[in-house]
TIRO-115279 format. One record per residue: z, x, y of N, C-alpha, C, CB in turn. Coordinates in steps of 0.05 Angstrom, whole numbers, plus 5000, padded with zeros to 4 digits. Glycine has a CB too. Example, Ala and Ser with C-alpha at 12.3 -4.5 7.8 and 13.67 -1.06 7.14 Angstrom:
515652644886515652464910515652644934518152264911514252574955514352734979515752585001511452824988
***
This chain:
773283724363770783834375769783774406768783744358767883874417767683734448765383494442766384004477765783334457763583084452759283134452764482844486759583404461756883464475755883634444757183684512757683794436757383864406756583654378760083964400758383464382757983214368755183104377760283004375754183124402751782984404750183244392750982854437750383544398748383704380748383664360748383934378749783564339749383494319748683294301750483544316749083114324747682824320745282924325748582554340743982924342740783094349739183214321741383414371740383444312739183534299739583344273739683804300741383284269742383124238739682884236746382924241738582814266736582494266734782624260735782284293733182844271730482984270728682874254730583244262729282824221727482784205726182444208728682874178727882344228727381944233725282004259731481664247722582034249720182024274720381784287716882044265720581594274719981294292722781014289716281124273724781024298726780874294726380634306728880974301726180424294725280184308727380144331725079924288729880174331730880134358730080334375733680114359729380604373728180744397725280564404727581094389723680514383721880444392720880154411720980504374723179994399722979724415723779834445725179454403726580004456727180014470724880224485729480034466722780334479719880484493719080334490718080704488719079974489715579904484713779854459714080114494715279914444714079824419712280084405711979534426712180354418711280554409711480664385711880664421710280774371710280944349711781224350707780974343711681344367712781504368715481514376711581614377717681504370720081414378722481584359720081084374721681794363724681964347727181984350724682184346728481924331731381774334733782094344732481584292731682314350733582454370733782494396733782644365732582234404731782184434734682044440728781964440736582004423739181774436741281934441740481514415741382184419742682384430742082564451742982494416740382544458738582754473739282594511734282724457738982394510740082224534742782324544740281914526744282314520747882404524747582704532750082394490745782854521746683204529744483174558745383534496744183064562742283144593744082934614737883014593745682754610748482734630750482944631750082514623751282984597753683104605753783394596755982944596751583534595749983874594747783884609748783994566745983844604743683944618743183884650741483854603743883604658744183564687746283754701744983284693748883784692750583894706749884224705753383794694748784274681748384634686746284644711746484814654744184434711741484594730743284514755737484424728744584394761746284324785748384464788747084084787749684644776751884834774750885094785752884864746748285204756747485454763744985504765748385624748743785354753740585264761738785524752740085194799740185624736738585934722737185924700740486174714734485924700733285864667731686194669730285504661730686224638729986434639726786464655730286524610725986684664723686674676721086524659723286964684721086534638719286444618718786084617720586554591719985974633719785774639718685674658721185724638717785834683716285844703714085724694715786094712710985754680708685704670708685364658708185944649711985334647712085084632713184894655714085104604714085004684715384774704713084744723718284874721711584914720708484874734705984784715707585174747706484694689704884504680706284304687704284504654708284224688709084014695708483884718711084034694709184074739708283974770704883854762708184304797703384074749700483944754699783694740698284134744701983704717701483384701701683214715703183294679704283194738704783034755702583024781707383084761701283254789698683244806695983064794697883564809695883144772693583084757693582734763693883194722695782624740696782384741696482244770699482414731697682374788697482154810694782084822699082234833693082424828690082384833689182174817688382634828689482194793687782054781687181714789688582084755689381584812689781394816687381324839692481384819685481524849683581524857680181544842684481674871681081484821678181554806677981314793677981834784676081174791675980874777674780954753674180624792677280804735676780854704675580564694679980944686673780574665673880324656677080144650672180354631676979854646679279814637679079834607680379574648681479824601681879714566684979534561682080064540682979294555685679124549687079064572687679254530688978964566690778944584693379204589691678684576692279424585694479604594693779734620694979824574696179734630696479724655696980034667698579534661694880194694694480364683697680544694691380454689698480314713701280534734703480524709703280334773703780284687706380274662705480464644706879964643701980524646701880754611702481044630697280784586701681094655701781374665705181354668699781454697705981284679710081254672710581334651711880954670709381184633710281254599709881544593708381084575707981634604706081904596707482074607703081954605708882114625710082254645713282344630709982044673714181974619716081974605716382154583716181764600714982124561713682214545713982534552711082084544712882744568713183014570715183014587710983164577717782924596719983064607721483014584721182964635721382804566723382834544723283174529722482574521720083174524719483354514720083604520717983324513720983734549721283894568723983944565720383824592725183694562728083584571729583784539728383124573727883634517728883764482730084114486725083784453727284174509726684534510729584634533722384644531729784524547731684644561734284614562731284624578734684344551738384214532738184494516738283794501736284554499736484754484737584964497734484814474737085174513736985314534739885384530736085174560740985034555742385014565745185004544741484844582745784904527748084954508748285094493748684824496745785264477746285504464746085724478744985524446749485824487749186094499751086314486749686084531751286274461752086474443751486494416754386484444750886684401750286694373752386564347749886974370754486474361755986264344754785994348759086254351754485914367752485674375750185704358751485674406748185874354745685884353746485804318743986194367747785944309749085954274749385684276752486144264750885544293752385284282749385064283755685174307747685084305744984894301744084974275742384944325744085244261742585234238744185184210741185494238746285154220747484974198746684684201750584974197746484604222745484274223742984244216745684124251741584454212738684464207738384414179737484724214740584654168740284554136741384314125741484744117742784294138744783984134741983674130747383924177740983774157739083514154736783604136737883384184735783854133733883864120734483804091732784084126737283764087737583684052737083374047741083764038737083384080737683004065734382984061739582644094734183144081730583054084728883104055728683304110729383354048729183424020729683153995731483664017732983203992733082953980732082753970733582883987731282573996730982314008727482363990731482274052725982523996722982523992721982583967721682714009724082823957724582883919725082583904728183113911726382343917726682163910725381983907727782123917723681973926720781783934719181863908718881873968719182203899716282333884717382313849715582763897720282173859720782163820719881913823724382193800720681653835718881363840716781363827717881293866715081503842712081483843710781613816710981633871713481873815710781973790711781773770710682373774714681593764714681423746711881203732716681293759710381163758708681013757709680683758707281103737712180593767712580363772714180313790713080253754712080423814712880313841715780363847712380003843715780373874718180343890720080203883717780273910723080243890724679943880725079813906728079983865725779603905725679463931728179623951726279103925730979743940732779843961731680013979734879983950729580193962728180453980726380354004725880663958725280123998723580044015725279854039721179883999727779724027729279594051730179844075732279434037730480144062731580314076729580414092732880504063727580464082724580614092724380414122721180554063724680044115724879924142725779954168725579794140728580014153731480134172730780374192734080284150728380474175728780764191726280844207729281024169724480674197721280704204719980464219719480744175718980464233717980224246715980154228717080244275714180394220712080304194713280124170710880584179714880304157715980194138715680244107715479974143713480424111711580424089711780654073708880414099711380594044712180814033708880934016715080724013708781094012705081214008705181233972703981664027703181093961702881243940701281453927702781133930703181693920703281863910703582133938700881823889704581963958705082213974707582093992702082333993708882263989711982233994711882274024714182473978713082144042713682104073716282164080713381824082718082194068720782344074721682044099720182764092722682134115724581974131723081914160727482154134720181984161718581984180715881784171718082284186715381654197713081474196711181464179711881484215710081704171708281764148707682054144705681614151706182184123706282404106706082664118704482374088704082564133702782754170705282884178701682494204706982584186709282664207711082844196710982434218711982764168713782924154712683284155713782784120710883264154708783534151710583744177704383434163709583494192709283654220711883774231708183464243713883584219717083734223718383914209718983584223716783984187717684104166716784384175716583984138714084414185712784664189713684774208710384664191714084574227715184674258718284804270714884414274719384564244722784634248723884684230724584454258723884584193725284664179723385014162726184374161722084974160720485224147720785424154718285244147720585434184719985694203723485824197718985584245724985704200728085794194728485844181729785704194728585714151728685804119726686074113727385514097724186034119722286254120723786594131719886134143724686484150725286754168728386844168724486694201729986644153732486684139732786784116733686504137730686684099729886864069729587064079727286814048727287264093725987484088727887654110722687474092729587534129732587764139734587704123733987734173734687574103737487574086739587434106738687904076738887284115741887134134741986854122741487094175744286704132745686474117746686394138747686514095746986064138748786024170751785914156746985714198751485974129753085904110754286174099751685734090757686254097757586514084757886504054759686684094757886374042757286344020754786354012758286174014754786533980752386493967751886493932750786693980751686383915751786323888749386593886750985953877750486693863748486943857746687133870747086883844747887213899746287333919743887103925745087623909744386853928742786583933743886403958743086393906742486573976742686353993742385983995741286444005743685834010741985584010739785574027743385374016739485724039736185754060733985724046735386044075735086014016732886083992732185803985734086273963733985623980734185363962731685163979737885203962732385193997731884964019729085054025734084954049728785334033725985374029724185294010725585584027725085393976723285213961723184953956723085273942724584843968724684563969723184463989727084463972723484494002721184404027718784564029722484444058718384764013715284814000714184603987715185023977716284483961715084373952715084023959715484483931717183893978716783713992714283604014718583754001713383954024709483884034708183924020707884014055708284013991705684033976705383773964705584273953707883583960708183353956706983113976710683363952707983144002706783014032703683054026707883214065701983224011699583244020698083194045698683164007700483294067699883324094697083494103702383454106694783584101693083754098693583914118690783674096693983884153694584084173696584114170694284064197699484044163700784144155701284354138701284034153700384354114698484524092697884834109694984324084695784734123693884944133695585014165690284804137698084994171699185104193701785264179699784864217702685174160704185304147703185544134705185144132700285614119699585814113699086014135697885764098697885854154698386054186700986304190699285804214703286054195704786114196706286394176705385904196705686324141706086474132704786764126706386344120702386764143699787004130701187214160694686864132703087154175704487294193705387444178706187184210706587344148708987574134706387724115712487384109704787584109702787784085701388054108699287504068700787974131699488134148700888464153699387944175703688304160705888474160706488694138707888314161706488584111706188714093703988844082706788614082701788804090698788774079698489104106696488324086699189174127698889324145700889574141698989184169703089444129705389764123704489864098709289704118703089714082701989814048700190014061700089554023698389864070695290034082696890234096692789834107697790234115697990504137699890754109700690384179701690644096703190794079700090974053706090524062698490794052696990874030694791034044695990634011694491024076692591144090693891374094691590994113696291394093698291754101697391894077702591754101697291804057697291974030694891984032698391884000693191824037688991914036689092124050686191674054689892094077688792314100690192674085690692184140691192644059691192944056690393034028693893064063687692804018687792783991684692683997690192583974683992584015680692444020679692564039680192134028677192694033674892794064674492634086671892834058673992394069673392174102676191924091668391934103678691984094680591734106679991494119682191814125678991594133678391344155676691114138676191464184674091244129672091134104673990974085670491404085675991114070677990944044679990784062680191194020679690744081681990644090680890274100683190874118678390324107676790154111675589954092675290274122674990134071673890024042677089854034672690344015679190014042681889834024682289644043685190014015681489584060681889394081680689184061680289444113677189154067675488954045676188854023673489044036677589104005678789003984681188893988678989153967682988934000685388723996684788474017688688894003683588474026681688214042680987954022678388334053678488184009677088043988679287883966675088273973681888023958683987873945685587633959685888073937685587663979687587463993685087213996689187614028682487274005680187024008679686943971676287184027680387173953679686923924683586783924678487183876685086873937687986693928687486463940691086803939685986473975685386213981683786083966684586194003681686103961680085953940680885803925678886063926681685893913683285823884685885703887683786083866687285683916688885493928687385223930689785593954684885303948683485013952682984903932681085003965682384963905681184913890683484763875679785123881685984863876687984663864688484493875689884723859688284583905688784273922687083963921688284353954683984093910682783843920682883713883679083893940684183863868684683663840687583563847684583833805688483533863691283393874690583133892693183623895688883233919687883013936685782943927687583053962684882623931681882573934680682573950681082413928681582563975680282684004678482904000682682804025680483113989677883363990677383453966678383624006675483173939674483253923671683373923674883113911671183323950668683453954668083613976666983313954670083723968670984013999668684303991675984203994668084353964665984443952662484463953666584373938663084133949660283973956659584043984660583633953660984094007659684004036659384244053661583794053661084524028660384794053657384804047662185164047656284904067653684954063652184764060653285104046652584464074651584294069650384274107653484084051647884204109646884034134647383894141645383954137648083764170647983584177650783604198647583414155651083444218652083444238655683534234651283184248657283614244660383614250662183434230660883494279661583234251662382924232661382784211662282714246659282794210657582674177658582824162654182694171659183114161660683304143663483374142659583504146665083294158667783214165668482964148667883144197667182654142667282474146667382494113665582344165666582634096666182624065669382704062663682854049670782804077672782914075675982804085671983124085674382534095676382394110677182454137678482404098676582624147676882654173674882654196677882854174673682494195670582514211671682344236667282334192673082264238673981934262675482154279676981584247676582394261678782494283676682694303681882714265675382864284672583024302671782834325669383064279670982694318669082514337671282454356667482224324673782334355675182394383676082654391677382254387676182854379675883084389674383174411675283184375671583064391668783074413668482964438666582974403669782714434670782574465672082704485672682354462674782874474675582904490675083134500677382854489673183324494671683564507669883484517670683754493668183244511667183084534668483014566667082844521669682974567671782774584672183084605675482594561672983314587674683524596671883664616676283744566669283654603666183794611666783584637662683744586667283344643666883174671669183244689666782824666671383254669673483344701674783614686676883034716673383814695674384054687677584174689672784204699677284194731679384274739682084184741678784314755682083844743685383724733685383544708686983504758683383474700682583294676683682984687684383414642683582834679683882584679687282404680682282554655689482644686691782544690692482404660691582364716695482414655696482404629696082084619699782504630695682124594694381784577691681624580696081534587690381744604688481704615686181764602688781784635685981944592683482074568682481754549685482384538685181614545684581344535682181164542686481214541682381124563680680974578678081074575681480974605676881374573674081394581674081484545672881654613675681414531674381594508671781384490677281714484671781124493669680984486667081104489669680764499667081154521664081254530663081434529663381254547665881604519664981944519664282034481668682194535664581834459664281864437661581914429665281704427660782114410659082204411657482054394659382414409654381954394652681694382653081754349648881704393653181984336654082044316657281884304653882314320658881894327660881834313660981574316663181954317659281424329659481014324658081014286655780754359657281234279656381204243659581114232655181614223661681174235663481164226665880884231663981404233666080794207667480484209669880554224668580304177671280694221673980714240674080774267675780894231670780874285670180774305669780484317668680864306668780364306667880104316671379894315664879974290673780014293675879964301675979984335677480134285676180174344676780264374676080004391674780534384673579794382674279494406676379364398672179234408677379414369679179184367682079154367678579084349682579494367685079614367686779534403684279984360688679374401690579354426691479614431693179174423692479814424692980134428691280214445692680304403691980414461689880634471689780844466689580684492686580854455685181084441686681324448682081104450686981524434688081934437685882034431690682104412686682304433684782484430685682514402684782734449687682594390688682624364689582914366686382564342689183044385689083424386691383444411684983604398692883614419695483674436692683844453698983874419691984054437690084284467687584064480687684674448685483934455684483724469685083574495684583584455687383444483689083314509689083464538692183314501690783704531691683854542689283914569692484044522686384004555683583974562683283844582682083874544682683444572681983214579683283174598682083024563685983154606688382974618689583294641691482824584689483534633690483744653688783814664691683974647685583914654684684114662684684344648685484144681682184474660683284764662686184924669681884844678687684834689689484874705690984834687689784754729692584664679694284534663694484674631693384234663692284734619691084794597691985004600688484754593690685264617692685514628694885574628692685544647696585384641699285514650700785474625700885374677700285184603701485184582700685354557701584944578697885514561698585714541699486004560695685764518699585954575701186284585703786214578701086404622705485934581707585994564707885974538709085884570706885944521705285914497705886314490701185764504703686384506703686714503706386844508701686854525707286814525711186834550712786804523712286424582711986614500714286524488713786684461714686184487710586804461710387034433711487274445706887124421711887344477712287614471714687554474711187844485716787424484719287444483720687474450720087214498718487304435720487384403719087584399720587184371717387744407717288044399718788204413714788164400720188134436721588314451724588264436721288264484724988074435727588064416728488044395728787954419725888174379725288334346726688514342722688454337727688614370729788894371732288904374729289054389732788634379735288564390737688654367735188254397739688714374742288914351742788644329746689044373742888394346744288174328742188064316745987954342743688004286742287924265740687544271744687974239742887434284742087164296740287124319744187034305739787344338737787324357734987364340738387534380735387564319732587694301731987404289733287994271733987324274732787024264730686834271734486874266732686774297730786564325728386744329732586514362728787034336725887074339723687044321725587294345724387064291722487064272721686784270723387184246723686604265722986314270721086184291725086204275721686324313720286214327717486244326721086254347716786474323713986674311712286444299714886954282713886414271712786214252712585934262714486194228714185824288713185574299710485604313715085464319710585814330708785884347706185864333709286134357706086074312703986044291702785724283705286174265705185594273704385314257702985144281707385114242703885214302702684994330699785014333703985084363699185294319696485284329694385084316695385544328694985004291694084814276695084564282694384864251698284544279698384264291698184074319700084224284697084324329696084204359693184044345695084524388692284214340690484004328690883694308688984164312692783704300693583454286695583224302695083554261697383314324698883094333698783234354701582984322698283014379698083004408700382874429695782864410702182834427705182734430706482974440706582614402707682894464708983124478712783004459708383094527711982794458715582634456716682724431715782254453714982874407715882964392717883194401714083004379720483324389722883514383722283754371724883404365718783664358719183934337717884084340718983914309717384184363716184434376718484564394713384364393718684424419720784424441723284514421721284084459724684464408727284504399726984804387728384264377725384894365725785184361724785374379724685254339723385324399722785474420724385554443720985374428726385294452728385274461730385374450728685084466730885524423733385704403731985914413733785684363729985994404728986224413729186264447726086244402728886184457729286304490732486304495727686064516732986104488736486164486737886464479737785964461736686504453737686674437736086994455736686564400733786914470733287114498734587204514732187064515736286924527737586964549740287084542737686704564741887054504744487134508743187404497747186954493741587524494740487774483741587924515736487764472740087774537739887944558742487914573737587894575744387694570746787714584747987894576748187524583748188004547749688194529748488474526749888074501746588474545744788804548743588764579741388854519744888724593743788714623741988934626745988724646742589194618740889364631738489394625741589574632737689214594734989214589732889054600734789184568730089164600728089014613727988764599725389144613727188614618727088324602723888264612729988044615722988014589720387964599719187794627719487864578
***
């Protein structure tokens, strides 16, 4: 086996570990320290670097991403001509360099996937490692759930293992954290990497392993296990993200069903358009009822959501309402980021610089929250806690537009290769669509570029697009 293949196997197998202490120490004590960055640096040296130097050919859909990278560099450089308030002893130059490094790490994950995955055999191999990695994640998560279900606390050896693989070393009461820093990060990796592939493989009846038991594939079992772990994590944003991804399935099924019924109504009904309209209303009402029932069940499991139905329709500011569901501080930071964007709308304030301005841009009502007062005592630079708002505040409308353009091209790419004859290219396309759908919500929860969890699936999808074009050179490309 070639060394770069071993590195890729290690990278995928290490995906569940979000904050390895070794990586954290090497990067200056940051919480975001995915273990996958260790093999990534090896892949940059022996695979990505030589690939760019020798071939230098990347799909055209990477152009907006490279444009965004340039704007981020430009905005960060111009920010040194703007006077910002001081925050503790955090050096602006070092802070900016760290931010640019994290962005380069994220982009490197994406480009490394494109450069190495050049055949459907490698794509299938990647998904085998995803299955193995996901199996370890699920087993460890279920083991945690088993111990907290006993109401006897976690055993000492489990605490020791968690401290070895996480800078926090925390195990949560009645919330599964897996191998991640916290439960929300466990949900983040599930809905962006693992569940999109398992769901796509289940729908398309594909399996990275050839053997099945009673027509049940490994991916079918892992999908059920992954959904169970996601529920046990009680990661609210991740649950909503998965619902967004899964809604694509419901939408396609519903559209197909209603189209079929509408064709029958054309011959039997005097006003088929009116009948189709009421049919859509009926189906959407059923879906809304299912959603409300699901929310009610969730309120019985998560104490943070107990007042959900009480606050609906209440008067008050957005921060005051959301504080009752224990995420008012997050909303306050979002609004602070939007205020920063309003003052620097074109190119923003440069990567990681929004933290210097959050205190003076926090809404007045935001200071009524206990958590907001902790910003005066924290040694870490605050952040917007949202990728989308961070893009606006730190790269302005120019950088935000380029990033959204890249996301849109990836969506168009997924639609394009859904027609590919190879089933593994279609699987990568469907999985990529689920990742993109989940990213819409996850972008409101996590704001770092260093996590590999959306870069890699989108890179594998872009690689599938390149494989398809190479095998069908006469087809029209995106």
